[in-house]
C-alpha positions as CSV (number, residue, x, y, z in Angstrom):
1,M,0.0,0.0,0.0
2,D,2.9,2.4,0.7
3,I,4.3,1.8,-2.8
4,L,0.9,2.8,-4.3
5,I,0.8,6.0,-2.3
6,G,4.3,6.8,-3.3
7,I,3.5,6.3,-7.0
8,V,0.5,8.5,-6.7
9,I,2.4,11.3,-5.0
10,A,5.2,11.0,-7.6
11,F,2.7,11.2,-10.4
12,I,1.1,14.3,-8.9
13,I,4.5,16.0,-8.6
14,I,5.5,15.1,-12.1
15,V,2.2,16.4,-13.6
16,A,2.4,19.6,-11.6
17,G,5.9,20.2,-12.8
18,Y,5.0,19.5,-16.4
19,V,1.9,21.8,-16.2
20,G,4.0,24.6,-14.5
21,Y,6.7,24.3,-17.1
22,H,4.3,24.3,-20.0
23,A,2.4,27.3,-18.6
24,S,5.6,29.3,-18.1
25,Q,6.7,28.6,-21.7
26,N,3.5,29.7,-23.3
27,T,3.9,33.5,-23.9
28,D,1.3,34.2,-26.6
29,L,-1.7,34.4,-24.3
30,G,-2.5,38.0,-25.0
31,G,-1.4,39.5,-21.7
32,H,-3.3,41.6,-19.2
33,D,-4.4,45.1,-20.2
34,I,-4.7,47.2,-17.1
35,S,-5.5,50.4,-19.1
36,L,-8.8,48.9,-20.1
37,E,-9.7,48.2,-16.5
38,L,-8.7,51.6,-15.4
39,E,-10.8,53.2,-18.2
40,V,-13.8,51.1,-17.1
41,L,-13.2,52.0,-13.5
42,N,-12.9,55.7,-14.3
43,T,-16.1,55.6,-16.3
44,N,-17.9,53.9,-13.5
45,T,-16.6,56.4,-11.0
46,N,-17.7,59.3,-13.1
47,S,-21.2,57.7,-13.4
48,I,-21.4,57.2,-9.7
49,Q,-20.3,60.8,-9.0
50,T,-22.9,62.1,-11.5
51,L,-25.6,59.9,-9.9
52,N,-24.7,61.2,-6.5
53,Q,-24.9,64.8,-7.6
54,V,-28.4,64.2,-9.1
55,V,-29.6,62.5,-6.0
56,I,-28.2,65.3,-3.8
57,K,-29.8,68.0,-5.9
58,S,-33.2,66.1,-5.9
59,I,-33.1,65.8,-2.1
60,S,-32.3,69.5,-1.6
């Protein structure tokens, strides 16, 4: 039984190493564009500020 557990653990380590190596070599994934997120966040912030001004004016 100990041999089977050892084989399973070795298999998991080998697969994790292969997947990690393969993921680190794949460079054509497109990347992460933070400028788009900042643009969306800025748009949402402006919308929230405008909505707050409308609500404050309607309450006053």
